[in-house]
C-alpha atoms as an extended CHARMM CRD file, in Angstrom:
* protein
*
       281  EXT
         1         1  MET       CA            -43.2420000000      176.1770000000      191.2790000000  PROA      1               0.0000000000
         2         2  LEU       CA            -44.4250000000      179.7000000000      190.3730000000  PROA      2               0.0000000000
         3         3  SER       CA            -42.3020000000      180.2010000000      187.2600000000  PROA      3               0.0000000000
         4         4  TYR       CA            -45.1080000000      179.7580000000      184.7220000000  PROA      4               0.0000000000
         5         5  ARG       CA            -46.3250000000      182.9040000000      182.9460000000  PROA      5               0.0000000000
         6         6  HSD       CA            -49.0380000000      182.3560000000      180.3930000000  PROA      6               0.0000000000
         7         7  ALA       CA            -48.1650000000      185.5690000000      178.5420000000  PROA      7               0.0000000000
         8         8  PHE       CA            -45.4470000000      183.6200000000      176.7100000000  PROA      8               0.0000000000
         9         9  HSD       CA            -48.2020000000      181.5250000000      175.0820000000  PROA      9               0.0000000000
        10        10  ALA       CA            -51.1630000000      183.9110000000      174.8920000000  PROA      10              0.0000000000
        11        11  GLY       CA            -53.3070000000      183.4810000000      171.8110000000  PROA      11              0.0000000000
        12        12  ASN       CA            -51.6910000000      180.2480000000      170.6330000000  PROA      12              0.0000000000
        13        13  HSD       CA            -53.5240000000      177.2320000000      169.1840000000  PROA      13              0.0000000000
        14        14  ALA       CA            -54.3000000000      175.8270000000      172.6300000000  PROA      14              0.0000000000
        15        15  ASP       CA            -55.8380000000      179.1140000000      173.7720000000  PROA      15              0.0000000000
        16        16  ILE       CA            -58.0490000000      179.2020000000      170.7070000000  PROA      16              0.0000000000
        17        17  LEU       CA            -59.4900000000      175.7410000000      171.3280000000  PROA      17              0.0000000000
        18        18  LYS       CA            -59.9420000000      176.4420000000      175.0380000000  PROA      18              0.0000000000
        19        19  HSD       CA            -61.4420000000      179.9120000000      174.8410000000  PROA      19              0.0000000000
        20        20  TYR       CA            -63.6020000000      179.2420000000      171.8110000000  PROA      20              0.0000000000
        21        21  THR       CA            -65.1480000000      176.2000000000      173.5000000000  PROA      21              0.0000000000
        22        22  PHE       CA            -65.4800000000      178.1260000000      176.7640000000  PROA      22              0.0000000000
        23        23  SER       CA            -67.3260000000      180.8800000000      174.8990000000  PROA      23              0.0000000000
        24        24  LEU       CA            -69.7780000000      178.3420000000      173.4560000000  PROA      24              0.0000000000
        25        25  ILE       CA            -70.5620000000      177.0790000000      176.9550000000  PROA      25              0.0000000000
        26        26  LEU       CA            -71.0100000000      180.5920000000      178.3560000000  PROA      26              0.0000000000
        27        27  ASP       CA            -73.2890000000      181.5230000000      175.4740000000  PROA      27              0.0000000000
        28        28  TYR       CA            -75.3930000000      178.4440000000      176.1550000000  PROA      28              0.0000000000
        29        29  PHE       CA            -75.7370000000      179.3030000000      179.8480000000  PROA      29              0.0000000000
        30        30  ASN       CA            -76.8790000000      182.8000000000      178.8780000000  PROA      30              0.0000000000
        31        31  GLN       CA            -79.8230000000      181.3930000000      176.9480000000  PROA      31              0.0000000000
        32        32  LYS       CA            -81.6570000000      180.8670000000      180.2330000000  PROA      32              0.0000000000
        33        33  ASP       CA            -82.6830000000      183.8540000000      182.3090000000  PROA      33              0.0000000000
        34        34  LYS       CA            -81.2620000000      182.2700000000      185.4300000000  PROA      34              0.0000000000
        35        35  PRO       CA            -78.0530000000      183.3430000000      187.2100000000  PROA      35              0.0000000000
        36        36  TYR       CA            -74.9520000000      181.1730000000      187.2770000000  PROA      36              0.0000000000
        37        37  HSD       CA            -71.4370000000      181.2310000000      188.7050000000  PROA      37              0.0000000000
        38        38  VAL       CA            -68.1820000000      180.8870000000      186.7770000000  PROA      38              0.0000000000
        39        39  ILE       CA            -65.1560000000      179.6360000000      188.7250000000  PROA      39              0.0000000000
        40        40  ASP       CA            -61.6600000000      179.7810000000      187.2220000000  PROA      40              0.0000000000
        41        41  THR       CA            -59.1040000000      177.8470000000      189.2680000000  PROA      41              0.0000000000
        42        42  HSD       CA            -56.0110000000      179.1020000000      187.4030000000  PROA      42              0.0000000000
        43        43  ALA       CA            -56.9800000000      182.5390000000      186.1640000000  PROA      43              0.0000000000
        44        44  GLY       CA            -53.6260000000      183.9920000000      185.1310000000  PROA      44              0.0000000000
        45        45  ALA       CA            -53.4310000000      187.6870000000      184.3030000000  PROA      45              0.0000000000
        46        46  GLY       CA            -56.7900000000      187.8010000000      182.5560000000  PROA      46              0.0000000000
        47        47  MET       CA            -55.6290000000      189.9380000000      179.6410000000  PROA      47              0.0000000000
        48        48  TYR       CA            -52.4010000000      189.7670000000      177.6240000000  PROA      48              0.0000000000
        49        49  ALA       CA            -50.6820000000      192.5670000000      175.7460000000  PROA      49              0.0000000000
        50        50  ILE       CA            -49.5220000000      191.2380000000      172.3950000000  PROA      50              0.0000000000
        51        51  GLN       CA            -46.6920000000      193.7730000000      172.2300000000  PROA      51              0.0000000000
        52        52  SER       CA            -45.2930000000      192.8160000000      175.6460000000  PROA      52              0.0000000000
        53        53  ASP       CA            -41.8490000000      191.2440000000      175.9490000000  PROA      53              0.0000000000
        54        54  PHE       CA            -43.4940000000      187.9910000000      177.0730000000  PROA      54              0.0000000000
        55        55  SER       CA            -45.7490000000      187.6490000000      174.0310000000  PROA      55              0.0000000000
        56        56  GLN       CA            -43.1110000000      188.8730000000      171.6060000000  PROA      56              0.0000000000
        57        57  LYS       CA            -40.5120000000      186.3440000000      172.7460000000  PROA      57              0.0000000000
        58        58  ASN       CA            -42.0920000000      183.3330000000      171.0340000000  PROA      58              0.0000000000
        59        59  MET       CA            -44.8850000000      185.1400000000      169.1360000000  PROA      59              0.0000000000
        60        60  GLU       CA            -47.1270000000      182.0980000000      169.4630000000  PROA      60              0.0000000000
        61        61  PHE       CA            -50.1430000000      184.2860000000      168.7180000000  PROA      61              0.0000000000
        62        62  GLU       CA            -48.9530000000      184.5570000000      165.1050000000  PROA      62              0.0000000000
        63        63  THR       CA            -49.8130000000      180.9130000000      164.4500000000  PROA      63              0.0000000000
        64        64  GLY       CA            -52.9160000000      181.0970000000      166.6410000000  PROA      64              0.0000000000
        65        65  VAL       CA            -55.3260000000      183.9860000000      167.0110000000  PROA      65              0.0000000000
        66        66  SER       CA            -53.7170000000      186.0660000000      164.2400000000  PROA      66              0.0000000000
        67        67  ARG       CA            -54.6600000000      183.4100000000      161.6850000000  PROA      67              0.0000000000
        68        68  LEU       CA            -58.2190000000      183.4460000000      162.9460000000  PROA      68              0.0000000000
        69        69  LEU       CA            -58.4600000000      187.2380000000      162.7290000000  PROA      69              0.0000000000
        70        70  LYS       CA            -57.3460000000      187.1510000000      159.0930000000  PROA      70              0.0000000000
        71        71  ALA       CA            -59.6430000000      184.3050000000      158.0750000000  PROA      71              0.0000000000
        72        72  THR       CA            -62.8110000000      184.6900000000      156.0130000000  PROA      72              0.0000000000
        73        73  GLN       CA            -65.9900000000      182.6360000000      155.6650000000  PROA      73              0.0000000000
        74        74  LEU       CA            -65.8170000000      181.2830000000      159.1880000000  PROA      74              0.0000000000
        75        75  PRO       CA            -68.6620000000      179.2960000000      160.7620000000  PROA      75              0.0000000000
        76        76  LYS       CA            -71.0210000000      181.6090000000      162.6620000000  PROA      76              0.0000000000
        77        77  SER       CA            -69.8440000000      180.5020000000      166.1000000000  PROA      77              0.0000000000
        78        78  LEU       CA            -66.2170000000      181.2160000000      165.1470000000  PROA      78              0.0000000000
        79        79  GLU       CA            -67.2540000000      184.5980000000      163.7660000000  PROA      79              0.0000000000
        80        80  ARG       CA            -68.7870000000      185.4050000000      167.1400000000  PROA      80              0.0000000000
        81        81  PHE       CA            -65.6060000000      184.3020000000      168.8920000000  PROA      81              0.0000000000
        82        82  VAL       CA            -63.4950000000      186.5470000000      166.6590000000  PROA      82              0.0000000000
        83        83  ALA       CA            -65.8840000000      189.4340000000      167.3600000000  PROA      83              0.0000000000
        84        84  MET       CA            -65.4350000000      188.8330000000      171.0840000000  PROA      84              0.0000000000
        85        85  VAL       CA            -61.6220000000      188.9840000000      170.7620000000  PROA      85              0.0000000000
        86        86  GLN       CA            -61.8470000000      192.1200000000      168.6340000000  PROA      86              0.0000000000
        87        87  SER       CA            -64.0990000000      193.8020000000      171.2140000000  PROA      87              0.0000000000
        88        88  PHE       CA            -61.0430000000      194.1560000000      173.4700000000  PROA      88              0.0000000000
        89        89  ASN       CA            -59.1210000000      195.9640000000      170.7270000000  PROA      89              0.0000000000
        90        90  SER       CA            -59.4570000000      199.0790000000      168.6110000000  PROA      90              0.0000000000
        91        91  THR       CA            -60.6380000000      198.7900000000      165.0270000000  PROA      91              0.0000000000
        92        92  GLN       CA            -57.1650000000      199.7850000000      163.7940000000  PROA      92              0.0000000000
        93        93  SER       CA            -54.9690000000      197.2960000000      165.6280000000  PROA      93              0.0000000000
        94        94  PHE       CA            -54.7340000000      194.0180000000      167.5230000000  PROA      94              0.0000000000
        95        95  ASP       CA            -53.0530000000      194.7120000000      170.8610000000  PROA      95              0.0000000000
        96        96  PHE       CA            -54.7410000000      192.4840000000      173.4440000000  PROA      96              0.0000000000
        97        97  TYR       CA            -55.7850000000      188.8680000000      173.7700000000  PROA      97              0.0000000000
        98        98  PRO       CA            -58.3200000000      187.9550000000      176.4920000000  PROA      98              0.0000000000
        99        99  GLY       CA            -57.6310000000      185.0970000000      178.8690000000  PROA      99              0.0000000000
       100       100  SER       CA            -60.4430000000      183.0030000000      180.3040000000  PROA      100             0.0000000000
       101       101  PRO       CA            -61.3650000000      185.5680000000      183.0250000000  PROA      101             0.0000000000
       102       102  LYS       CA            -61.9830000000      188.2590000000      180.4130000000  PROA      102             0.0000000000
       103       103  VAL       CA            -63.8060000000      185.8200000000      178.1460000000  PROA      103             0.0000000000
       104       104  ALA       CA            -66.1090000000      185.0890000000      181.0900000000  PROA      104             0.0000000000
       105       105  GLU       CA            -66.4780000000      188.8110000000      181.8220000000  PROA      105             0.0000000000
       106       106  TYR       CA            -67.5810000000      189.4140000000      178.2260000000  PROA      106             0.0000000000
       107       107  PHE       CA            -70.5440000000      187.0520000000      178.6810000000  PROA      107             0.0000000000
       108       108  LEU       CA            -71.2680000000      187.8880000000      182.3200000000  PROA      108             0.0000000000
       109       109  ARG       CA            -74.6730000000      189.4090000000      182.9950000000  PROA      109             0.0000000000
       110       110  ASN       CA            -75.3850000000      191.7260000000      185.9280000000  PROA      110             0.0000000000
       111       111  TYR       CA            -76.7280000000      188.9150000000      188.0950000000  PROA      111             0.0000000000
       112       112  ASP       CA            -74.0290000000      186.2990000000      187.3690000000  PROA      112             0.0000000000
       113       113  LYS       CA            -70.9210000000      185.8190000000      189.5190000000  PROA      113             0.0000000000
       114       114  LEU       CA            -67.2670000000      185.2200000000      188.7150000000  PROA      114             0.0000000000
       115       115  ARG       CA            -64.7210000000      183.6810000000      191.0890000000  PROA      115             0.0000000000
       116       116  LEU       CA            -61.0510000000      183.8260000000      190.0720000000  PROA      116             0.0000000000
       117       117  PHE       CA            -58.1130000000      182.0820000000      191.7450000000  PROA      117             0.0000000000
       118       118  GLU       CA            -54.4790000000      182.8600000000      190.9660000000  PROA      118             0.0000000000
       119       119  LEU       CA            -51.4510000000      181.8300000000      193.0110000000  PROA      119             0.0000000000
       120       120  HSD       CA            -48.6990000000      183.7930000000      191.2150000000  PROA      120             0.0000000000
       121       121  PRO       CA            -48.3380000000      187.1720000000      193.0350000000  PROA      121             0.0000000000
       122       122  ASN       CA            -47.4860000000      189.1920000000      189.9220000000  PROA      122             0.0000000000
       123       123  GLU       CA            -50.2300000000      187.6090000000      187.8310000000  PROA      123             0.0000000000
       124       124  TYR       CA            -52.6620000000      188.2450000000      190.6940000000  PROA      124             0.0000000000
       125       125  LYS       CA            -51.8440000000      191.9720000000      190.7480000000  PROA      125             0.0000000000
       126       126  ILE       CA            -52.2670000000      192.2680000000      186.9890000000  PROA      126             0.0000000000
       127       127  LEU       CA            -55.5120000000      190.3090000000      187.1560000000  PROA      127             0.0000000000
       128       128  ILE       CA            -57.0050000000      192.7380000000      189.6720000000  PROA      128             0.0000000000
       129       129  ASN       CA            -56.0200000000      195.7120000000      187.5180000000  PROA      129             0.0000000000
       130       130  ASN       CA            -57.6040000000      194.1250000000      184.4670000000  PROA      130             0.0000000000
       131       131  PHE       CA            -61.1090000000      194.2390000000      185.9200000000  PROA      131             0.0000000000
       132       132  ASN       CA            -63.0660000000      197.4720000000      185.8020000000  PROA      132             0.0000000000
       133       133  GLU       CA            -65.0330000000      198.7190000000      188.7650000000  PROA      133             0.0000000000
       134       134  ASN       CA            -68.5370000000      197.6580000000      187.7400000000  PROA      134             0.0000000000
       135       135  LYS       CA            -67.4190000000      194.0820000000      187.0700000000  PROA      135             0.0000000000
       136       136  LYS       CA            -65.4570000000      193.9530000000      190.3090000000  PROA      136             0.0000000000
       137       137  LYS       CA            -68.7640000000      194.0820000000      192.1730000000  PROA      137             0.0000000000
       138       138  GLN       CA            -69.6780000000      190.6670000000      190.8700000000  PROA      138             0.0000000000
       139       139  THR       CA            -66.1340000000      189.2970000000      190.6420000000  PROA      139             0.0000000000
       140       140  GLN       CA            -64.0890000000      187.8990000000      193.5000000000  PROA      140             0.0000000000
       141       141  ILE       CA            -60.3400000000      187.5940000000      192.8680000000  PROA      141             0.0000000000
       142       142  LEU       CA            -58.3060000000      185.5580000000      195.3330000000  PROA      142             0.0000000000
       143       143  LEU       CA            -54.5520000000      184.9870000000      195.7380000000  PROA      143             0.0000000000
       144       144  ARG       CA            -54.9240000000      181.2940000000      196.4560000000  PROA      144             0.0000000000
       145       145  ASP       CA            -54.4510000000      177.7860000000      195.1150000000  PROA      145             0.0000000000
       146       146  GLY       CA            -57.5150000000      177.2340000000      192.9660000000  PROA      146             0.0000000000
       147       147  PHE       CA            -57.5750000000      173.4890000000      193.5670000000  PROA      147             0.0000000000
       148       148  GLN       CA            -58.1530000000      174.1670000000      197.2530000000  PROA      148             0.0000000000
       149       149  GLY       CA            -60.2450000000      177.3100000000      196.8370000000  PROA      149             0.0000000000
       150       150  LEU       CA            -62.7730000000      175.5930000000      194.6020000000  PROA      150             0.0000000000
       151       151  LYS       CA            -64.1110000000      173.5170000000      197.4830000000  PROA      151             0.0000000000
       152       152  ALA       CA            -65.6540000000      176.5200000000      199.2400000000  PROA      152             0.0000000000
       153       153  CYS       CA            -67.3950000000      177.6160000000      196.0310000000  PROA      153             0.0000000000
       154       154  LEU       CA            -69.3990000000      174.4380000000      195.5240000000  PROA      154             0.0000000000
       155       155  PRO       CA            -72.2470000000      174.1190000000      195.2190000000  PROA      155             0.0000000000
       156       156  PRO       CA            -72.9950000000      177.6800000000      194.0450000000  PROA      156             0.0000000000
       157       157  SER       CA            -76.1050000000      179.2570000000      195.5280000000  PROA      157             0.0000000000
       158       158  THR       CA            -77.6470000000      179.4590000000      192.0500000000  PROA      158             0.0000000000
       159       159  LYS       CA            -77.2550000000      175.6870000000      191.4610000000  PROA      159             0.0000000000
       160       160  ARG       CA            -75.9290000000      176.6080000000      187.9950000000  PROA      160             0.0000000000
       161       161  GLY       CA            -72.2130000000      176.8650000000      187.4080000000  PROA      161             0.0000000000
       162       162  ILE       CA            -69.2180000000      176.4790000000      185.1250000000  PROA      162             0.0000000000
       163       163  VAL       CA            -65.8060000000      175.5040000000      186.4620000000  PROA      163             0.0000000000
       164       164  ILE       CA            -62.7470000000      175.9120000000      184.2360000000  PROA      164             0.0000000000
       165       165  ILE       CA            -59.5580000000      174.1470000000      185.3010000000  PROA      165             0.0000000000
       166       166  ASP       CA            -56.3870000000      174.7200000000      183.2770000000  PROA      166             0.0000000000
       167       167  PRO       CA            -53.2290000000      174.4070000000      185.3710000000  PROA      167             0.0000000000
       168       168  PRO       CA            -49.8320000000      174.7380000000      183.6420000000  PROA      168             0.0000000000
       169       169  TYR       CA            -49.0150000000      171.0640000000      184.3500000000  PROA      169             0.0000000000
       170       170  GLU       CA            -45.4470000000      172.0600000000      185.1740000000  PROA      170             0.0000000000
       171       171  GLN       CA            -45.4690000000      169.3870000000      187.8370000000  PROA      171             0.0000000000
       172       172  LYS       CA            -46.6090000000      165.8320000000      187.1720000000  PROA      172             0.0000000000
       173       173  GLN       CA            -48.7920000000      165.8210000000      190.2740000000  PROA      173             0.0000000000
       174       174  ASP       CA            -51.0490000000      168.4090000000      188.6260000000  PROA      174             0.0000000000
       175       175  TYR       CA            -52.5700000000      165.6500000000      186.4930000000  PROA      175             0.0000000000
       176       176  GLN       CA            -53.6250000000      163.6190000000      189.5210000000  PROA      176             0.0000000000
       177       177  GLN       CA            -54.6820000000      166.7880000000      191.3230000000  PROA      177             0.0000000000
       178       178  VAL       CA            -57.1150000000      167.5490000000      188.5140000000  PROA      178             0.0000000000
       179       179  VAL       CA            -58.7150000000      164.1130000000      188.8390000000  PROA      179             0.0000000000
       180       180  THR       CA            -58.9170000000      164.3710000000      192.6280000000  PROA      180             0.0000000000
       181       181  THR       CA            -60.4160000000      167.8620000000      192.3810000000  PROA      181             0.0000000000
       182       182  ILE       CA            -63.0620000000      166.8250000000      189.8600000000  PROA      182             0.0000000000
       183       183  GLN       CA            -63.9530000000      163.7520000000      191.9030000000  PROA      183             0.0000000000
       184       184  ASP       CA            -64.4490000000      165.8620000000      195.0350000000  PROA      184             0.0000000000
       185       185  SER       CA            -66.2950000000      168.5900000000      193.1060000000  PROA      185             0.0000000000
       186       186  LEU       CA            -68.8090000000      166.1430000000      191.6430000000  PROA      186             0.0000000000
       187       187  LYS       CA            -69.7010000000      165.0480000000      195.1590000000  PROA      187             0.0000000000
       188       188  ARG       CA            -70.4000000000      168.6690000000      196.0750000000  PROA      188             0.0000000000
       189       189  PHE       CA            -71.9960000000      169.7740000000      192.7950000000  PROA      189             0.0000000000
       190       190  ALA       CA            -72.8700000000      166.8720000000      190.5120000000  PROA      190             0.0000000000
       191       191  SER       CA            -74.7360000000      168.9800000000      187.9430000000  PROA      191             0.0000000000
       192       192  GLY       CA            -71.9390000000      171.5040000000      187.3860000000  PROA      192             0.0000000000
       193       193  CYS       CA            -70.2680000000      171.9640000000      184.0150000000  PROA      193             0.0000000000
       194       194  TYR       CA            -66.5450000000      171.2120000000      184.3980000000  PROA      194             0.0000000000
       195       195  LEU       CA            -64.0990000000      172.2030000000      181.6900000000  PROA      195             0.0000000000
       196       196  VAL       CA            -60.6070000000      170.6740000000      181.9880000000  PROA      196             0.0000000000
       197       197  TRP       CA            -57.8860000000      171.7840000000      179.5770000000  PROA      197             0.0000000000
       198       198  TYR       CA            -54.8420000000      169.5740000000      179.0010000000  PROA      198             0.0000000000
       199       199  PRO       CA            -51.7900000000      169.5490000000      176.7120000000  PROA      199             0.0000000000
       200       200  LEU       CA            -51.0380000000      166.8980000000      174.1200000000  PROA      200             0.0000000000
       201       201  LEU       CA            -47.5080000000      165.7050000000      174.7780000000  PROA      201             0.0000000000
       202       202  ALA       CA            -45.3420000000      162.7330000000      173.8480000000  PROA      202             0.0000000000
       203       203  ARG       CA            -45.8090000000      161.5420000000      177.4290000000  PROA      203             0.0000000000
       204       204  GLU       CA            -48.3350000000      159.2840000000      179.0980000000  PROA      204             0.0000000000
       205       205  GLU       CA            -49.6270000000      161.6170000000      181.8350000000  PROA      205             0.0000000000
       206       206  PRO       CA            -52.2310000000      163.5600000000      179.7870000000  PROA      206             0.0000000000
       207       207  GLN       CA            -53.9080000000      160.4180000000      178.4530000000  PROA      207             0.0000000000
       208       208  GLN       CA            -53.7560000000      158.7770000000      181.8600000000  PROA      208             0.0000000000
       209       209  MET       CA            -55.5670000000      161.8050000000      183.2920000000  PROA      209             0.0000000000
       210       210  VAL       CA            -58.2640000000      161.6600000000      180.6090000000  PROA      210             0.0000000000
       211       211  ASN       CA            -58.7320000000      157.9380000000      181.2610000000  PROA      211             0.0000000000
       212       212  ALA       CA            -59.0590000000      158.6260000000      184.9820000000  PROA      212             0.0000000000
       213       213  LEU       CA            -61.6180000000      161.3800000000      184.3690000000  PROA      213             0.0000000000
       214       214  ARG       CA            -63.5880000000      159.0320000000      182.1540000000  PROA      214             0.0000000000
       215       215  GLY       CA            -63.3750000000      156.4720000000      184.9460000000  PROA      215             0.0000000000
       216       216  LEU       CA            -65.3110000000      158.7820000000      187.2670000000  PROA      216             0.0000000000
       217       217  ASP       CA            -68.3900000000      157.6010000000      185.3620000000  PROA      217             0.0000000000
       218       218  ALA       CA            -69.9920000000      160.9900000000      184.8890000000  PROA      218             0.0000000000
       219       219  PRO       CA            -72.9220000000      160.1690000000      182.5710000000  PROA      219             0.0000000000
       220       220  ASN       CA            -72.4990000000      163.2240000000      180.3430000000  PROA      220             0.0000000000
       221       221  TRP       CA            -69.0820000000      164.0840000000      178.9630000000  PROA      221             0.0000000000
       222       222  LEU       CA            -67.2390000000      165.3540000000      175.9010000000  PROA      222             0.0000000000
       223       223  ASN       CA            -63.5960000000      165.0670000000      174.9010000000  PROA      223             0.0000000000
       224       224  VAL       CA            -62.1500000000      167.1540000000      172.0840000000  PROA      224             0.0000000000
       225       225  THR       CA            -58.5650000000      167.3840000000      170.8640000000  PROA      225             0.0000000000
       226       226  LEU       CA            -56.8650000000      169.4770000000      168.2270000000  PROA      226             0.0000000000
       227       227  GLN       CA            -53.2890000000      168.6330000000      167.2470000000  PROA      227             0.0000000000
       228       228  ILE       CA            -51.3000000000      170.8710000000      164.9270000000  PROA      228             0.0000000000
       229       229  THR       CA            -48.6570000000      168.2690000000      164.0410000000  PROA      229             0.0000000000
       230       230  ASN       CA            -47.4860000000      164.7570000000      164.9290000000  PROA      230             0.0000000000
       231       231  ALA       CA            -46.4160000000      163.7960000000      168.4180000000  PROA      231             0.0000000000
       232       232  SER       CA            -42.6900000000      164.2530000000      169.0120000000  PROA      232             0.0000000000
       233       233  ASP       CA            -40.3540000000      164.4940000000      171.9810000000  PROA      233             0.0000000000
       234       234  ASP       CA            -38.6140000000      167.3890000000      170.2400000000  PROA      234             0.0000000000
       235       235  ILE       CA            -41.6470000000      169.6150000000      169.6680000000  PROA      235             0.0000000000
       236       236  GLY       CA            -43.1350000000      169.4620000000      173.1560000000  PROA      236             0.0000000000
       237       237  MET       CA            -46.8490000000      170.3280000000      173.0680000000  PROA      237             0.0000000000
       238       238  TYR       CA            -48.1940000000      169.2690000000      169.6770000000  PROA      238             0.0000000000
       239       239  GLY       CA            -51.8120000000      170.1170000000      170.4620000000  PROA      239             0.0000000000
       240       240  SER       CA            -54.2940000000      170.2920000000      173.2920000000  PROA      240             0.0000000000
       241       241  GLY       CA            -57.5700000000      168.8860000000      174.4960000000  PROA      241             0.0000000000
       242       242  LEU       CA            -60.6070000000      169.6000000000      176.6350000000  PROA      242             0.0000000000
       243       243  TYR       CA            -62.4540000000      167.1050000000      178.7660000000  PROA      243             0.0000000000
       244       244  ILE       CA            -65.8620000000      168.4630000000      179.7030000000  PROA      244             0.0000000000
       245       245  ILE       CA            -68.2780000000      166.9870000000      182.2110000000  PROA      245             0.0000000000
       246       246  ASN       CA            -71.9500000000      167.9570000000      181.7990000000  PROA      246             0.0000000000
       247       247  PRO       CA            -71.4120000000      169.8070000000      178.5090000000  PROA      247             0.0000000000
       248       248  PRO       CA            -74.2860000000      171.6350000000      176.7950000000  PROA      248             0.0000000000
       249       249  TRP       CA            -76.1700000000      169.2900000000      174.4890000000  PROA      249             0.0000000000
       250       250  THR       CA            -75.5760000000      171.7830000000      171.6680000000  PROA      250             0.0000000000
       251       251  LEU       CA            -71.7990000000      171.6740000000      172.0090000000  PROA      251             0.0000000000
       252       252  PRO       CA            -71.0270000000      168.6400000000      169.7920000000  PROA      252             0.0000000000
       253       253  LYS       CA            -72.8100000000      170.1650000000      166.7920000000  PROA      253             0.0000000000
       254       254  SER       CA            -71.0110000000      173.5040000000      167.1740000000  PROA      254             0.0000000000
       255       255  LEU       CA            -67.6310000000      171.7960000000      167.4330000000  PROA      255             0.0000000000
       256       256  GLN       CA            -68.3510000000      169.4910000000      164.4980000000  PROA      256             0.0000000000
       257       257  GLU       CA            -69.0830000000      172.5410000000      162.3690000000  PROA      257             0.0000000000
       258       258  SER       CA            -65.9750000000      174.4550000000      163.4030000000  PROA      258             0.0000000000
       259       259  LEU       CA            -63.2260000000      171.8840000000      164.0710000000  PROA      259             0.0000000000
       260       260  PRO       CA            -62.3550000000      171.2820000000      160.3810000000  PROA      260             0.0000000000
       261       261  MET       CA            -61.8120000000      175.0190000000      159.8630000000  PROA      261             0.0000000000
       262       262  LEU       CA            -59.9020000000      175.4200000000      163.1320000000  PROA      262             0.0000000000
       263       263  THR       CA            -57.6430000000      172.5000000000      162.2510000000  PROA      263             0.0000000000
       264       264  LYS       CA            -56.9420000000      173.9460000000      158.8140000000  PROA      264             0.0000000000
       265       265  LEU       CA            -56.1750000000      177.4130000000      160.1670000000  PROA      265             0.0000000000
       266       266  LEU       CA            -54.0080000000      176.3230000000      163.1040000000  PROA      266             0.0000000000
       267       267  ALA       CA            -52.1520000000      173.4620000000      161.4160000000  PROA      267             0.0000000000
       268       268  LYS       CA            -48.3860000000      173.4440000000      161.5370000000  PROA      268             0.0000000000
       269       269  ASP       CA            -48.2130000000      170.8570000000      158.7600000000  PROA      269             0.0000000000
       270       270  GLU       CA            -50.2630000000      168.2180000000      156.9610000000  PROA      270             0.0000000000
       271       271  ASN       CA            -50.3220000000      166.0150000000      160.0830000000  PROA      271             0.0000000000
       272       272  ALA       CA            -52.7990000000      168.2740000000      161.8900000000  PROA      272             0.0000000000
       273       273  SER       CA            -56.0310000000      166.6010000000      162.9980000000  PROA      273             0.0000000000
       274       274  HSD       CA            -58.8960000000      166.7470000000      165.4690000000  PROA      274             0.0000000000
       275       275  GLN       CA            -61.0030000000      164.2590000000      167.4140000000  PROA      275             0.0000000000
       276       276  LEU       CA            -64.3760000000      164.5970000000      169.1060000000  PROA      276             0.0000000000
       277       277  THR       CA            -66.0060000000      161.9630000000      171.2840000000  PROA      277             0.0000000000
       278       278  TYR       CA            -68.9140000000      162.3680000000      173.6720000000  PROA      278             0.0000000000
       279       279  GLU       CA            -71.8290000000      160.8240000000      175.5140000000  PROA      279             0.0000000000
       280       280  ILE       CA            -74.7030000000      163.1680000000      176.2560000000  PROA      280             0.0000000000
       281       281  SER       CA            -78.0830000000      161.8230000000      177.2680000000  PROA      281             0.0000000000
């Protein structure tokens, strides 16, 4: 159950879609001078060393973030994302890739709050060490199942909040757990922004989960997918997606501007593609 270590996949195509979109949402929330809470249900280690044995085993970052760092003439929002990634590294080398907790920390203002849940004991220890002292004052890190821990965080006292949910989906019940968690969370905090990451696989569970999320009848939603090749039982994850409830109204335009470039950069072959659907009133 606790065998998953995200370091094997840090900086891959799925991370780029997830963290880039997450950064757009955080930037939007920062445009108002009102505090908000960020809650990460599956935080991981927070920061990943590219030269570690984990990252070097599959070197998935080479076909992900490395391509982005080498690219030129990027859309402005992608340029800002690249600058954020580079801020965790020296000007001479690329050694670290930030996970969602560190992406959130980058945007966090002094009066915002961050709540991080991680169930893997080793990842939890690394996560704590990856936060400096001044940010620890506004960050709570808990060794706990994020699906269960989220309940006590909603609604946030600020009435403004972002929840990111990206379990490893090692177990099939994770898909239904996501739907159940979102359903319960909307009862507690209907106006929250919920960001659900999911893999694209040659299996029915991911699409069934998206259909179930859509069936919750949240009036404002966005679904974006980026696939790097065709679906195949042999390749495993051929892309990823994000289902977002209560997305910023500016998000579709930003994604429309950047998705063609992202698809081109992250493509494994000529079968790469992207899709964006949404309803925002």
